[in-house]
MARSE-890380 format. One line per 8 residues: number of its first residue (from 1); for each residue x, y, z of C-alpha. Coordinates in steps of 0.1 Angstrom, whole numbers, plus 2048, in hexadecimal, padded with zeros to 3 digits. Layout:
NUM = X/Y/Z | ...
This chain:
1 = 7FF/802/800 | 80C/822/7F8 | 7FF/843/804 | 7FB/860/7E7 | 7F6/882/7F2 | 7E5/89E/7DE | 7E8/8C4/7E3 | 7E2/8E3/7C8
9 = 802/8F2/7DD | 828/8EB/7DD | 836/8D3/7F2 | 84D/8E8/807 | 833/903/80B | 81A/8EE/81E | 826/8DD/83F | 808/8CB/841
17 = 80C/8B8/823 | 82B/8AA/82D | 81B/8A4/84E | 800/88D/83B | 81B/87B/828 | 831/879/849 | 811/85D/855 | 822/840/843
25 = 846/834/83F | 85A/851/827 | 85D/834/80E | 83B/82B/80B | 829/851/805 | 828/866/7E3 | 81E/88E/7E0 | 80F/896/7C2
33 = 80E/8BE/7C2 | 810/8DC/7B0 | 830/8EC/7B1 | 83B/914/7AF | 860/907/7A0 | 872/8EC/796 | 87E/8E8/7B9 | 86C/8CB/7BB
41 = 86D/8B2/79D | 859/891/799 | 869/873/7AA | 863/851/7B6 | 853/862/7CF | 840/882/7C3 | 82D/889/7A4 | 82B/8B2/79D
49 = 813/8BF/787 | 82A/8CA/766 | 821/8EB/765 | 830/908/77F | 818/91E/793 | 823/93B/77E | 819/953/763 | 7FD/96D/760
57 = 7D9/966/76D | 7CD/95B/74B | 7EC/941/749 | 7E7/934/76C | 7C1/933/769 | 7C8/919/74C | 7E1/907/75E | 7C5/905/77A
65 = 7B0/8F1/764 | 7CB/8DB/75A | 7D6/8D4/77E | 7AF/8C9/786 | 7B2/8AF/76C | 7D7/8A6/76F | 7CB/895/794 | 7B1/879/783
73 = 7CB/871/768 | 7EA/868/786 | 7CD/85B/795 | 7C8/844/77B | 7E7/83B/76A | 7FD/83B/78F | 7E8/831/7AC | 7E1/80E/7B1
81 = 7C5/7FE/7BC | 7D0/7F7/7E2 | 7DE/81B/7E8 | 7CE/832/7F9 | 7CB/85B/7F0 | 7C8/878/803 | 7BD/897/7EF | 7C3/8B5/803
89 = 7B1/8D0/7F3 | 78E/8D2/7E0 | 79E/8D5/7BC | 7B2/8B7/7C2 | 795/8A0/7CD | 779/8B0/7B4 | 786/899/79B | 79E/881/7AF
97 = 788/870/7C5 | 76D/866/7AA | 78A/85B/796 | 796/846/7BA | 771/83A/7B9 | 772/82C/797 | 791/81F/79C | 789/810/7BD
105 = 7A4/824/7D1 | 79F/82B/7F3 | 79D/852/7F8 | 7A1/868/816 | 799/88E/815 | 7A9/8A7/827 | 795/8C7/830 | 7B4/8DB/834
113 = 79D/8FB/82C | 77C/8FF/81D | 782/909/7FC | 76A/923/7F9 | 777/935/816 | 79C/934/803 | 794/943/7DF | 785/969/7E7
121 = 77B/96A/7BE | 764/94A/7C4 | 750/95B/7E5 | 730/960/7CE | 72E/93C/7CD | 738/931/7EF | 71C/91F/7F8 | 71B/906/7D1
129 = 741/901/7DF | 73E/8FB/802 | 71D/8E0/7F6 | 730/8D2/7DC | 751/8CE/7F4 | 739/8BD/80E | 72E/8A7/7F5 | 754/89F/7EC
137 = 75A/896/816 | 73B/882/814 | 748/866/7F9 | 76C/866/807 | 774/847/81C | 781/85B/837 | 784/881/840 | 79E/893/84F
145 = 79A/8B6/861 | 7B4/8CB/874 | 796/8D1/890 | 776/8C1/89A | 769/8E6/897 | 770/8E2/872 | 74F/8CA/86C | 738/8EA/879
153 = 741/8FE/85E | 729/8F1/843 | 70D/8ED/85A | 710/915/860 | 719/91A/83B | 701/901/828 | 6EC/8F3/846 | 6FA/8D1/83E
161 = 709/8BC/85C | 728/8A8/84C | 72A/884/85C | 746/874/848 | 74E/84F/848 | 76B/851/85C | 779/871/870 | 79A/873/876
169 = 7A8/893/88A | 7CD/89F/882 | 7D1/8BD/88F | 7EC/8D7/87E | 807/8CE/899 | 82B/8D8/88E | 842/8B9/88B | 865/8C5/890
177 = 882/8B5/894 | 895/8D5/897 | 89C/8E8/8B5 | 89F/90D/8B4 | 8C0/91E/8AC | 8CD/93C/8A9 | 8DF/946/88E | 8CB/95C/878
185 = 8D5/981/871 | 8BD/99C/870 | 8BE/9C4/874 | 8C5/9CF/89A | 8A5/9C8/8AC | 894/9E2/8C2 | 878/9DB/8DC | 864/9B8/8DC
193 = 864/9A1/8C0 | 843/995/8AE | 846/97E/891 | 831/974/874 | 834/957/862 | 81D/94B/84C | 807/950/828 | 80A/978/820
201 = 7E9/984/818 | 7D7/9AA/81A | 7B4/9A9/831 | 7B5/986/845 | 7D0/988/85E | 7D6/9AB/867 | 7F8/9AB/85B | 7F4/9D0/84E
209 = 7EC/9D8/874 | 806/9CD/87D | 81B/9DE/865 | 80A/9FC/873 | 813/9F6/894 | 838/9EF/88D | 83C/A11/87D | 82D/A24/897
217 = 843/A15/8B5 | 869/A0E/8A3 | 878/A0B/8C5 | 85C/9F4/8D7 | 855/9DC/8BF | 866/9C9/8A3 | 857/9B2/888 | 863/995/877
225 = 84D/989/858 | 852/969/842 | 83D/956/827 | 82E/95A/806 | 80E/970/7FA | 802/992/7EA | 811/9A6/804 | 838/99B/7FD
233 = 840/9B7/7E6 | 836/9D1/801 | 849/9BF/81E | 865/9BE/809 | 863/9E1/803 | 859/9EC/828 | 877/9D8/838 | 88D/9F0/823
241 = 87E/A0F/832 | 879/A04/856 | 895/9F7/86A | 880/9E3/883 | 86B/9CE/866 | 87E/9B0/85B | 86D/99E/83A | 880/978/83A
249 = 870/96C/81C | 860/945/819 | 86B/92E/832 | 867/908/83C | 865/8F4/856 | 88F/8F4/859 | 88D/917/859 | 86F/91D/873
257 = 87D/912/891 | 898/92F/88A | 87F/94A/885 | 86F/942/8A5 | 88F/944/8B5 | 892/96B/8A8 | 86E/974/8BA | 85A/978/8DC
265 = 83B/976/8CC | 826/969/8B0 | 80E/97F/89B | 7EF/963/895 | 7D1/97C/890 | 7B2/96E/87F | 793/985/873 | 775/97E/887
273 = 766/985/869 | 772/970/851 | 75B/951/857 | 775/934/855 | 78C/943/871 | 773/936/88A | 77F/919/880 | 7A1/919/87D
281 = 7BC/907/889 | 7D7/917/885 | 7FA/90E/882 | 807/929/895 | 7F5/91D/8B5 | 80A/8FE/8B3 | 825/90D/8AE | 825/92A/8CA
289 = 81E/908/8E1 | 83C/8F7/8D2 | 857/913/8CE | 84A/922/8F2 | 83F/945/8E4 | 825/95D/8ED | 809/962/8D0 | 7F8/97C/8C4
297 = 7D2/971/8BA | 7AC/978/8BA | 793/967/8CF | 780/959/8B0 | 796/939/8AB | 78B/918/8BC | 7AE/919/8CF | 7AB/938/8E0
305 = 7A0/926/8FD | 7BC/915/90A | 7D4/933/8FF | 7BF/947/91B | 7C1/929/930 | 7E9/928/92C | 7EE/951/92F | 800/94B/913
313 = 7F2/965/8F9 | 7DC/981/8F5 | 7BD/989/8DE | 7B5/9A4/8CA | 798/9AE/8B1 | 7A2/9CF/89C | 77E/9CA/88D | 76F/9D4/8AC
321 = 783/9E6/8C4 | 794/A07/8B5 | 7B7/9FF/8A6 | 7C8/A19/8C1 | 7B6/A03/8DE | 7C5/9E4/8CA | 7E7/9F1/8C5 | 7E8/9FD/8EA
329 = 7DE/9DB/8FE | 7F7/9C9/8E4 | 815/9E0/8EC | 80D/9DF/916 | 808/9BB/90E | 830/9BC/8F8 | 840/9CE/918 | 832/9B9/934
337 = 83A/99B/922 | 85D/9A8/914 | 878/985/912 | 862/974/926 | 858/950/91F | 83A/93F/92E | 841/91E/939 | 81F/911/938
345 = 81D/909/911 | 83A/8F6/913 | 82C/8DD/92E | 80B/8DE/918 | 81B/8D4/8FD | 82A/8B8/909 | 807/8AA/91C | 7F5/8AD/8FC
353 = 80D/8B1/8DB | 832/8A2/8E6 | 829/87C/8D4 | 80B/889/8C3 | 817/87C/8A0 | 825/85D/8AB | 7FF/855/8B8 | 7F1/865/896
361 = 805/84D/881 | 7F9/82E/898 | 7D4/83B/895 | 7DC/83D/86C | 7EE/81C/86A | 7C8/811/87D | 7B5/825/861 | 7C9/812/844
369 = 7C3/7F1/851 | 7A0/7F4/853 | 79C/803/830 | 7B1/7E6/820 | 7A0/7C8/82E | 795/7B2/812 | 76D/7B1/80F | 76C/798/7F6
377 = 758/779/803 | 765/763/7EF | 78A/76A/7FD | 77E/762/81F | 76D/740/810 | 78C/734/802 | 7A3/73B/820 | 79C/72B/83E
385 = 7A5/73E/863 | 7AA/731/884 | 7A5/73E/8A2 | 7C0/72C/8C2 | 7CA/733/8E3 | 7A7/73C/8F5 | 78D/72C/90D | 775/730/8F0
393 = 755/742/8E6 | 739/74D/8F1 | 751/760/905 | 753/75C/927 | 771/761/937 | 78C/77E/92C | 797/799/914 | 7A4/77E/8F7
401 = 783/76D/8F9 | 772/78F/8F4 | 787/795/8D9 | 77E/772/8C7 | 757/77E/8CF | 75B/79D/8BC | 76C/791/89D | 74F/77D/898
409 = 733/787/888 | 70D/77C/881 | 711/788/85B | 72D/781/84B | 725/75C/84A | 73E/754/82B | 75D/756/840 | 76C/735/847
417 = 777/73A/86B | 77E/71F/889 | 780/727/8AA | 78F/70D/8C0 | 77F/70A/8E2 | 785/6F8/904 | 768/6E0/908 | 770/6DE/92C
425 = 761/700/92F | 744/6FA/91F | 726/6E4/92A | 713/6EB/907 | 729/6E9/8EA | 719/6F7/8CB | 729/6EC/8A8 | 729/713/89D
433 = 725/737/8AC | 71E/754/89A | 732/74D/877 | 74B/738/886 | 751/714/888 | 75C/709/8AB | 770/6EA/8B2 | 777/6DE/8D7
441 = 796/6D4/8E6 | 794/6BF/905 | 7AC/6CE/919 | 7AB/6EF/92E | 7B4/712/91F | 7C5/71E/93C | 7E1/713/956 | 7F9/6F6/94C
449 = 7E2/6E8/932 | 7E3/707/91D | 802/6FD/90D | 7F9/6DB/8FD | 7D3/6EB/8F9 | 7E7/702/8E3 | 7FC/6E9/8D2 | 7DF/6D3/8CD
457 = 7C8/6EE/8BD | 7E7/6F8/8A7 | 7EE/6D8/89A | 7C9/6D2/891 | 7C3/6F2/87F | 7E4/6EA/869 | 7D9/6C7/861 | 7B5/6D6/858
465 = 7C3/6EB/840 | 7BF/70D/84F | 7CF/72C/83B | 7CE/742/857 | 7D6/73F/87C | 7CF/75C/896 | 7E5/74E/8B8 | 7DB/75F/8D6
473 = 7F5/75F/8ED | 814/74E/8EC | 813/725/903 | 813/714/8E5 | 82C/728/8CD | 842/70D/8DC | 837/6F5/8BB | 839/713/8A0
481 = 85E/708/897 | 851/6E6/88C | 830/6F2/87B | 843/705/867 | 853/6E8/859 | 835/6D9/84F | 81E/6F9/841 | 820/71A/833
489 = 800/721/849 | 800/74A/855 | 804/74F/876 | 7FA/76E/886 | 800/76D/8AE | 7F5/78B/8C8 | 812/784/8E3 | 7FA/78F/8FC
497 = 813/7A7/90D | 82E/79E/923 | 822/77E/932 | 840/770/93D | 843/78F/956 | 821/786/965 | 82B/783/98F | 814/766/98F
505 = 82C/752/97D | 84A/73C/98D | 86E/740/980 | 86B/726/968 | 846/72E/95C | 857/74E/953 | 872/740/943 | 85D/72B/929
513 = 848/748/921 | 862/75E/91C | 871/741/8FF | 84C/741/8F3 | 847/761/8EA | 869/75F/8DC | 85B/742/8C3 | 842/755/8BC
521 = 854/775/8AE | 86A/75C/89A | 850/745/889 | 830/75E/889 | 82A/770/868 | 81C/78D/877 | 81F/795/8A2 | 801/7A9/8AE
529 = 809/7C1/8CE | 7E8/7CE/8DD | 7FE/7ED/8E9 | 819/802/8DA | 82D/800/8FA | 82A/7D9/8F3 | 835/7DE/8CF | 854/7F6/8D8
537 = 85E/7D5/8F3 | 85A/7C0/8D0 | 86F/7D3/8BB | 887/7DB/8D6 | 88B/7B4/8E3 | 88A/7A4/8BF | 888/7BE/8A4 | 86C/7B6/899
545 = 84F/7CE/88F | 82C/7C4/89F | 80A/7CF/896 | 7FB/7E3/8AF | 7D7/7D6/8B3 | 7C5/7DF/8D4 | 7A4/7D3/8E4 | 780/7E3/8DC
553 = 76F/7EC/8F8 | 74C/7FA/8E9 | 73A/7DF/8EF | 739/7E4/915 | 721/805/90D | 702/7F4/909 | 6EC/814/905 | 6EC/838/907
561 = 700/843/924 | 6ED/84E/93E | 70C/860/953 | 707/864/976 | 720/868/995 | 712/851/9B4 | 732/859/9C7 | 747/839/9C5
569 = 762/82E/9B2 | 764/80F/99E | 783/7F5/99B | 781/7D6/989 | 79D/7BB/97E | 7A7/792/988 | 7B3/799/9A8 | 7D9/792/9A6
577 = 7F7/7A4/9B5 | 802/7B3/994 | 7DF/7C8/991 | 7EC/7DE/9AE | 7C8/7D1/9C2 | 7D9/7D4/9E2 | 7E6/7FA/9DC | 7C1/800/9CF
585 = 7B5/7F4/9EE | 7CA/800/A07 | 7C6/824/9F9 | 7A0/827/9FA | 7A8/81A/A1D | 7B4/837/A25 | 799/84C/A19 | 776/851/A1D
593 = 76F/84D/9F3 | 755/82F/9EC | 766/816/9DB | 755/7F9/9C2 | 771/7DD/9BF | 766/7C1/9A5 | 77C/7A3/9A0 | 780/77C/9A7
601 = 788/77F/9CD | 782/75A/9D5 | 79B/749/9B7 | 7BB/751/9D0 | 7CB/753/9F0 | 7D8/776/9E4 | 7AE/77E/9DD | 7A2/76E/9F9
609 = 7BC/782/A13 | 7B9/7A0/A01 | 78F/79E/A04 | 795/794/A2B | 7AC/7B1/A33 | 795/7CD/A22 | 772/7C3/A1F | 76E/7D4/A47
617 = 773/7F8/A38 | 750/803/A33 | 75B/818/A18 | 766/7F9/9FF | 74E/7E0/9F1 | 75F/7BD/9E6 | 74B/7B3/9C9 | 74C/790/9B8
625 = 752/78E/994 | 734/79D/980 | 730/78F/95C | 70D/7A0/958 | 716/7B9/93B | 6F8/7CC/945 | 702/7CE/96D | 722/7DB/95E
633 = 716/7F6/94A | 706/804/966 | 71D/803/981 | 737/814/964 | 724/830/95B | 717/837/982 | 73E/83B/98F | 752/859/994
641 = 76E/84D/988 | 780/82C/97F | 79F/81D/993 | 7B7/807/97B | 7D1/7F4/989 | 7DF/7DB/96F | 80A/7DE/96C | 80F/7C4/956
649 = 801/7B7/933 | 7F5/7D4/918 | 7D8/7E7/90A | 7BE/7D7/92C | 79B/7CE/91F | 78D/7DA/941 | 79E/7FE/93B | 792/801/918
657 = 76E/7F8/91C | 76E/80F/93A | 77D/82D/923 | 759/82E/910 | 74C/83A/92D | 756/85B/92F | 765/858/952 | 784/861/963
665 = 79F/846/963 | 7BB/845/97F | 7D5/82D/971 | 7F7/81E/97C | 80E/82D/973 | 81E/812/954 | 829/819/932 | 80C/800/928
673 = 7F2/818/937 | 7FE/838/92B | 7FE/828/909 | 7DD/81D/90C | 7CF/83E/916 | 7E7/855/901 | 7F2/863/926 | 7D1/873/92B
681 = 7C6/85B/949 | 7D2/867/96E | 7F1/850/97B | 7FD/842/99C | 81D/82F/9A9 | 813/82A/9CA | 7F7/82E/9E6 | 7FE/84E/9EF
689 = 7FB/85B/9C8 | 7DA/848/9C5 | 7D0/856/9E8 | 7D4/87A/9D9 | 7C6/873/9BA | 7A9/866/9CE | 7A1/884/9E4 | 7A8/89C/9CA
697 = 790/889/9B1 | 776/8A3/9B2 | 78B/8B9/9A0 | 797/89C/987 | 785/89B/962 | 797/884/948 | 777/871/93D | 772/887/919
705 = 797/881/912 | 795/85A/91E | 773/857/906 | 782/869/8EE | 79E/850/8E6 | 789/834/8EA | 773/83E/8CD | 78F/843/8B8
713 = 7A3/823/8BF | 792/80A/8D1 | 76F/800/8BF | 76A/7DB/8B4 | 766/7E9/894 | 78A/7F9/890 | 799/7DA/8A3 | 786/7C0/88C
721 = 790/7CE/868 | 7B3/7D2/877 | 7B6/7AA/87D | 7A5/7A3/85F | 7BC/7B6/84A | 7D7/7A3/856 | 7CD/780/849 | 7D8/77C/823
């Protein structure tokens, strides 16, 4: 699969095009752009329109029409059916998307800016253009927006609510590897330094106002401009006449850090009278966080709430307030903030955007996997799939069983799937469940018998001619070298976290499980990790890339949420030391907050000891396992917050289920839980830290963040598409 990114701008002039190309490996991404000159020539990783952006208006108009037809030509002649296309503007998508549809190529539409708002000469036809763009977005397989507010644009302009097939939010977060350095040589600066680095247009960004401010206050303010646009000639002339105004010319991602190193403030004014600006996703907002530079902007942009919260800038409105008043407020702000840095920007960046593109690349990979899944039912008739390593279905035990349950369907009867089940766990043994055949093995699926159980299942599936094996866990991996001698079956293994690290195993068992893990990685065609931290471990330990596929949790929400707070905390897990059961109980025993703790207390000496010691506390309810999903749904939606103590494994099913309930989550601080929650939960490392969180729980609210992550990453449709895309 290759990714082709179409844009009607030069590649180096648009950082968003470059970031979209970076969503996949560099050798798999191709730019298809309209260049300004010969600096970019067509090569194996780029296609450029053969006529450059130059000439008189008539000639440029002719080239523009030719460019619109050049896009479908490239789609039809250069792009294959298994590839994916991102169209980054209306003119590339107008005919290009239909060409992609005719050829069966998956298409993505990135609404960088609504087209009607960027072409002043077409304002009279804006509603027609908005409607056409809205229809294009509906036809795309995925719509990308830089901010959720962008979806409201069509509702406000043409009364249409945009509900794309799939939505992918990619904010305009800079992706710079360089740090600011001080090697630019400008004229001697006077006073506070303000920089504007962007499109140099009249009327929309308040640049005329900024020039006037600098001219009137040469000893208080100096300004640096950089970029391209209609004001270039005027800025060149102005910079020659005024020592406190500098024009750098065009810039790129490499020179931008140097520019920010020269300024105290960044100018990011957005005119409130322009409709597009209230849906803006300004690069400069993210840049002011990244470069820790104060900002001058307007309240109309959706991000001003954060700027106000961080106290990292000032808002003006030169349309509503007098220009003299606006200039006075700016000068007072500049004077008060001269040569200061707001450390809150840096902290906010670290918390929200430091690993932004690592996560976005993972999310994009999930989208690509779901888009590339084969839909040909004959394909599934001819390819046998065996699922091995669970107790079986219907699910009545744990995470893997729930996974298998959700991989099956009542509708897709043409898929040739066999699920291996333990006859010891089912009184009734039907031969079929949903769209899968069931084959029973007369051994227990867990404990010491799990090894022969998995080996028996593997051998039987190979004997029956399976084309694909999904092996859940590594217990039976000891026989994979032998299977490889006799069969070319495709083996996909989910290694189930770092099972060998669990505290419940003896030293000998740990060594066996570690060796089984090694064999699984070596002899499987694909390794699946349910967590990015596990994938990192596989890469570092074995130099093998693992596919990251988590668990779904949306099955836990059985009806519309009716959230309430009945003033209790909830915890749910297997009662094992590695789940920090004692730490959680000890913390709540030191507070008055009510805890409802659900688990299999009577299944081990440890559980019985914990139950005996802590059930005497009035605020702690020790509750036996609950398998009724309706009862669990009710308890989850009524709790104040959820406490997650797991310290081993990868992505825990109980955690991703709870993340769908819009409740705050306190999680044990380990790399698995941080990866699962994208660092948005509250974390504790010991009973003292958890006690502090409990005591201030009324002031903590991360539930909306948890729900957002869950809906993007932890739904069974996403997980199912990812798994079936691995079967060849």
